[in-house]
C-alpha positions as CSV (number, residue, x, y, z in Angstrom):
1,M,28.9,5.6,-5.5
2,P,25.6,4.3,-7.0
3,K,23.8,6.6,-9.5
4,K,21.4,8.7,-7.5
5,P,17.7,8.5,-8.8
6,I,16.1,11.3,-10.6
7,I,12.9,12.5,-8.5
8,G,10.3,14.5,-10.1
9,I,8.7,16.7,-7.4
10,T,5.2,18.2,-8.3
11,M,5.0,21.8,-6.8
12,G,1.5,21.5,-5.6
13,D,-1.1,24.2,-5.5
14,P,0.9,27.5,-6.2
15,A,-1.2,29.4,-3.9
16,G,-0.2,27.3,-0.9
17,I,3.1,26.3,0.8
18,G,4.1,23.9,-2.0
19,P,6.6,26.2,-3.8
20,E,8.3,27.2,-0.5
21,V,8.7,23.5,0.8
22,C,9.9,22.5,-2.5
23,V,12.7,25.0,-2.6
24,K,13.6,24.3,1.2
25,A,13.6,20.6,0.6
26,V,15.7,20.4,-2.7
27,S,18.2,22.7,-1.2
28,S,18.7,20.5,1.7
29,S,22.0,18.3,2.1
30,E,19.7,15.3,3.0
31,V,18.0,15.4,-0.2
32,N,20.8,16.0,-2.4
33,H,22.7,13.3,-0.9
34,A,20.0,10.8,-1.6
35,A,18.6,12.0,-5.0
36,N,18.7,14.2,-8.1
37,P,15.6,16.4,-7.6
38,I,13.7,18.2,-10.1
39,I,10.7,20.4,-9.3
40,I,7.9,20.1,-12.0
41,G,6.0,23.4,-11.5
42,D,6.2,27.1,-12.4
43,A,9.6,28.8,-12.3
44,Q,8.3,32.2,-11.3
45,Y,6.7,30.7,-8.4
46,I,9.9,28.9,-7.4
47,E,11.9,32.1,-7.7
48,N,9.4,33.8,-5.5
49,A,9.6,31.3,-3.0
50,A,13.4,31.3,-3.0
51,R,13.4,35.1,-2.7
52,L,10.9,34.9,0.3
53,I,13.1,32.7,2.3
54,K,16.3,34.3,1.1
55,N,17.6,31.2,-0.7
56,N,20.4,32.3,-3.2
57,S,20.2,29.2,-5.3
58,K,20.2,29.5,-9.1
59,I,16.8,28.6,-10.6
60,N,17.5,26.5,-13.8
61,A,14.3,26.5,-15.7
62,I,14.3,23.8,-18.2
63,Q,12.0,22.3,-20.8
64,K,13.3,18.8,-20.8
65,I,14.8,16.5,-18.2
66,E,18.1,16.2,-20.1
67,D,18.7,19.9,-19.3
68,A,18.9,19.6,-15.6
69,V,22.2,20.4,-13.8
70,F,22.7,18.5,-10.7
71,K,25.1,20.7,-8.6
72,N,24.9,22.4,-5.1
73,W,22.9,25.7,-5.2
74,I,21.1,24.9,-8.5
75,I,17.4,24.2,-8.5
76,N,16.1,22.5,-11.4
77,V,12.6,23.4,-12.4
78,L,10.7,21.7,-15.3
79,D,8.9,25.0,-16.1
80,L,5.3,24.5,-17.3
81,N,4.8,28.3,-16.9
82,N,0.9,27.8,-16.3
83,V,0.1,30.1,-13.5
84,P,-1.0,33.8,-13.7
85,A,1.7,36.1,-12.1
86,N,-1.0,37.8,-9.9
87,L,-2.4,34.7,-8.2
88,A,-3.4,35.5,-4.6
89,K,-1.6,33.5,-2.0
90,G,-3.7,31.5,0.5
91,Q,-6.9,31.6,-1.6
92,V,-8.7,28.7,-3.4
93,S,-8.8,29.3,-7.1
94,A,-9.4,27.3,-10.5
95,A,-6.2,28.6,-11.9
96,A,-4.2,27.1,-9.1
97,G,-6.2,23.9,-9.1
98,K,-5.6,23.6,-13.0
99,A,-2.0,24.1,-12.6
100,A,-1.5,21.6,-9.8
101,V,-3.3,18.9,-11.7
102,E,-1.2,19.6,-14.8
103,Y,1.9,19.2,-12.8
104,V,0.9,15.7,-11.6
105,F,-0.1,14.9,-15.4
106,K,3.4,15.9,-16.5
107,A,5.2,13.8,-13.7
108,I,3.2,10.7,-14.6
109,E,4.1,11.1,-18.3
110,L,7.8,11.4,-17.4
111,A,7.7,8.4,-15.0
112,K,5.9,6.2,-17.7
113,E,8.7,7.2,-20.2
114,K,11.4,6.5,-17.6
115,K,12.9,9.9,-17.7
116,I,12.3,10.3,-13.9
117,D,12.8,7.3,-11.5
118,A,9.9,8.3,-9.0
119,I,7.4,11.0,-8.2
120,T,7.0,12.9,-5.0
121,T,3.9,15.1,-4.8
122,G,3.4,18.4,-3.3
123,P,0.0,19.3,-1.6
124,I,-3.0,20.0,-3.7
125,N,-6.4,21.5,-2.8
126,K,-9.4,19.4,-3.6
127,E,-11.7,22.5,-3.9
128,A,-9.5,24.2,-6.3
129,I,-9.1,21.2,-8.6
130,H,-12.8,20.8,-8.4
131,K,-13.1,24.4,-9.5
132,A,-10.9,23.7,-12.2
133,G,-13.3,21.0,-13.6
134,Y,-11.6,18.0,-12.3
135,K,-13.6,15.5,-10.1
136,Y,-10.8,13.7,-8.6
137,H,-10.7,13.1,-4.7
138,G,-6.9,13.5,-4.7
139,H,-3.6,12.4,-6.1
140,T,-4.2,8.7,-5.9
141,E,-7.3,8.6,-8.1
142,I,-5.4,10.7,-10.7
143,L,-2.3,8.4,-10.6
144,A,-4.6,5.3,-10.8
145,E,-6.5,6.6,-13.8
146,K,-3.6,7.8,-15.7
147,T,-1.6,4.5,-15.4
148,G,-4.6,2.3,-15.7
149,T,-3.9,0.8,-12.4
150,K,-6.9,-1.2,-10.6
151,N,-5.3,-2.6,-7.6
152,F,-3.7,0.2,-5.5
153,C,-3.9,1.6,-1.9
154,M,-2.4,4.2,0.2
155,L,0.4,3.3,2.6
156,F,1.7,5.9,5.2
157,V,5.3,5.2,6.3
158,S,6.9,6.8,9.3
159,P,9.5,5.9,12.0
160,E,6.9,5.1,14.4
161,I,4.2,3.1,12.6
162,W,3.2,2.2,9.1
163,V,-0.5,2.3,8.3
164,L,-2.5,1.1,5.3
165,L,-5.9,2.5,4.3
166,V,-8.6,0.3,3.1
167,T,-11.1,3.1,2.1
168,T,-9.8,6.7,1.7
169,H,-11.7,10.0,1.0
170,L,-15.3,8.9,1.9
171,P,-17.9,10.3,4.1
172,L,-18.0,8.3,7.4
173,K,-21.5,7.2,6.7
174,S,-20.3,5.5,3.5
175,V,-17.4,3.4,5.0
176,S,-19.3,0.4,6.2
177,Q,-21.0,0.0,2.8
178,A,-17.7,0.4,1.0
179,L,-15.9,-2.5,2.9
180,K,-15.7,-5.7,1.1
181,T,-13.8,-8.9,2.1
182,S,-12.3,-9.2,-1.3
183,K,-11.2,-5.4,-1.3
184,I,-9.5,-5.8,2.3
185,L,-7.7,-8.9,1.2
186,E,-6.6,-7.3,-2.0
187,K,-5.0,-4.4,-0.1
188,I,-3.5,-6.7,2.6
189,K,-1.8,-8.7,-0.3
190,L,-0.4,-5.5,-1.8
191,A,0.9,-4.3,1.4
192,N,2.4,-7.6,2.3
193,D,4.2,-8.0,-1.2
194,F,5.5,-4.4,-1.0
195,M,6.9,-4.6,2.5
196,T,8.4,-8.0,1.8
197,R,10.2,-6.5,-1.3
198,V,11.4,-3.4,0.3
199,N,12.3,-4.8,3.9
200,K,13.5,-8.2,2.9
201,K,11.2,-10.1,5.2
202,S,7.6,-10.8,5.8
203,P,5.9,-8.2,7.7
204,R,3.6,-8.7,10.8
205,I,0.3,-7.1,9.9
206,G,-2.4,-6.1,12.2
207,V,-6.0,-5.4,10.9
208,A,-8.2,-3.0,12.9
209,G,-11.7,-3.5,13.5
210,L,-14.3,-1.0,12.2
211,N,-16.6,-0.5,15.4
212,P,-15.7,0.1,19.0
213,H,-14.0,-3.1,20.6
214,A,-13.9,-4.6,17.2
215,G,-17.8,-5.0,17.4
216,E,-17.5,-6.8,20.9
217,G,-18.9,-10.1,19.4
218,G,-21.4,-8.3,17.2
219,I,-22.9,-6.1,20.1
220,F,-21.6,-2.9,18.5
221,G,-21.7,-4.0,14.8
222,T,-21.3,-7.1,12.6
223,E,-18.8,-5.9,10.1
224,E,-15.9,-7.8,12.0
225,K,-17.7,-11.1,11.7
226,T,-19.0,-10.8,8.3
227,I,-16.4,-8.8,6.4
228,I,-13.2,-8.3,8.0
229,R,-12.5,-11.5,9.8
230,P,-13.0,-13.5,6.5
231,A,-10.5,-11.3,4.9
232,V,-8.0,-12.1,7.7
233,E,-8.4,-15.7,7.5
234,K,-8.0,-15.9,3.8
235,A,-4.7,-14.0,4.1
236,K,-3.6,-16.5,6.8
237,A,-4.4,-19.2,4.6
238,L,-1.8,-17.5,1.9
239,G,0.8,-17.6,4.5
240,I,0.6,-14.0,5.4
241,K,1.6,-13.2,9.1
242,I,-1.6,-11.4,10.2
243,E,-3.9,-10.9,13.2
244,G,-7.2,-9.2,13.7
245,P,-9.7,-7.6,13.7
246,V,-8.1,-5.9,16.6
247,S,-9.9,-3.2,18.6
248,P,-9.2,0.1,17.0
249,D,-8.4,1.7,20.3
250,A,-5.7,-0.7,21.1
251,I,-4.0,-1.7,17.7
252,F,-2.0,1.6,17.3
253,N,-0.3,1.3,20.6
254,L,0.5,-2.4,19.9
255,A,2.2,-1.2,16.6
256,K,4.1,1.5,18.4
257,A,5.3,-1.3,20.9
258,N,6.7,-3.1,17.7
259,L,4.2,-5.9,17.9
260,F,3.0,-5.0,14.3
261,D,5.0,-3.7,11.4
262,L,1.9,-2.5,9.7
263,V,-1.6,-1.5,10.7
264,V,-4.6,-1.9,8.2
265,A,-7.2,0.7,9.0
266,M,-10.5,0.6,7.6
267,Y,-11.1,4.4,7.0
268,H,-9.1,7.8,6.6
269,D,-9.2,9.1,10.0
270,Q,-9.0,5.9,11.8
271,G,-5.5,5.4,10.4
272,L,-4.4,9.1,10.0
273,I,-5.2,10.5,13.4
274,P,-2.8,8.3,15.3
275,L,-0.3,8.5,12.6
276,K,-0.2,12.3,12.5
277,L,-0.1,12.3,16.4
278,L,2.9,10.1,16.5
279,A,4.8,11.3,13.5
280,F,3.5,14.6,12.1
281,N,6.0,16.1,9.5
282,K,7.8,12.7,9.6
283,S,5.3,10.5,7.9
284,V,5.2,9.9,4.0
285,N,2.4,8.8,1.8
286,V,3.2,6.1,-0.5
287,T,0.9,4.8,-3.2
288,I,1.5,1.0,-3.7
289,G,0.4,-0.9,-6.7
290,L,1.5,1.8,-9.4
291,P,4.1,0.9,-12.0
292,F,6.5,3.5,-10.4
293,V,7.3,4.9,-6.9
294,R,5.1,7.7,-5.7
295,T,5.4,9.4,-2.4
296,S,3.8,12.5,-1.0
297,V,3.8,14.9,1.9
298,D,1.3,14.1,4.7
299,H,0.1,17.8,4.9
300,G,-2.0,20.0,3.0
301,T,-1.6,23.4,1.2
302,G,-1.3,25.3,4.4
303,F,-3.1,28.5,2.9
304,D,-3.2,30.1,6.4
305,I,0.7,30.6,6.4
306,A,1.3,30.7,2.6
307,G,3.7,33.3,1.7
308,R,5.0,33.9,5.1
309,G,8.3,31.9,4.9
310,Y,8.1,29.6,7.8
311,A,6.5,26.4,6.3
312,N,8.1,23.2,7.5
313,P,9.8,21.2,4.7
314,S,10.5,18.2,6.9
315,S,7.7,16.1,5.4
316,M,8.8,16.9,1.8
317,I,12.4,15.9,2.8
318,E,11.2,12.6,4.1
319,A,8.9,12.0,1.0
320,I,11.9,12.4,-1.3
321,K,14.3,10.4,0.6
322,V,11.7,7.7,1.0
323,A,11.1,7.8,-2.9
324,A,14.7,7.5,-3.4
325,H,15.0,4.6,-1.2
326,F,12.0,2.7,-2.5
327,C,12.8,3.0,-6.1
328,R,16.4,1.5,-5.6
329,Q,14.5,-1.6,-4.5
330,P,14.3,-4.6,-7.0
């Protein structure tokens, strides 16, 4: 049997459901069949989560990757020991935000040193990390900065549809101004190269318009004519199998019907509302363009249910499995 990859799993915000979904996921047979998981977090919070859900695994708190023990009913935690013991569950705090970012920093360091094969990230709270003094909009910006990556994008993978975002965490009023033909083409090329590598064939890519009915010939907006279509034509000239701009209210149904392997969405909610409707808890966020594989859950910190014991680990399980699969690809 091929050697299983080591996946570093960041615990996420310790005040949220991250510790719980980490414990549930790394204890699952699906994850242990696919990977050797190591949680990067705070051992006391993993122990608390295990106790909460009555998981009898032994918590193996370690200081270096080489001390991990990959056996059934052992949960390896690279223990940063960086969270106050009395942190309130379900509440935004600077202490939790600081710890969550430190887990990501450590994971990046380990991936760059090739001590882990891929990173899977638990959910962080943007307000908490801002309270801690970090101005990142999310994981993607942290990863890009710490690896010096200029060309990257967020790709969401699910059994139903794959969705790539051209813009991410922006106010809706800022999206049109942020769209550039060169930027759209860059992300199309990243997605095409990635999907060709992992799926061993050229994908069929559909590009969504920005406006209703893809602008209706300019009646509802001109971004399709002036920005999006030129990017599509340039991609076609490179031999990429691509169509668009397609009306946003139709393109996801076409993808679900298997006419497209990937949808390029212009902004966050355009892509993620249909994705989460079709595949909530089954979709995985993949950052492509980085020097290593990074996947993430598709949900937030779940402050409203933190500490209750019934957080769903399905997305974390899928994220770890996808990371293990992708980091095996040449």
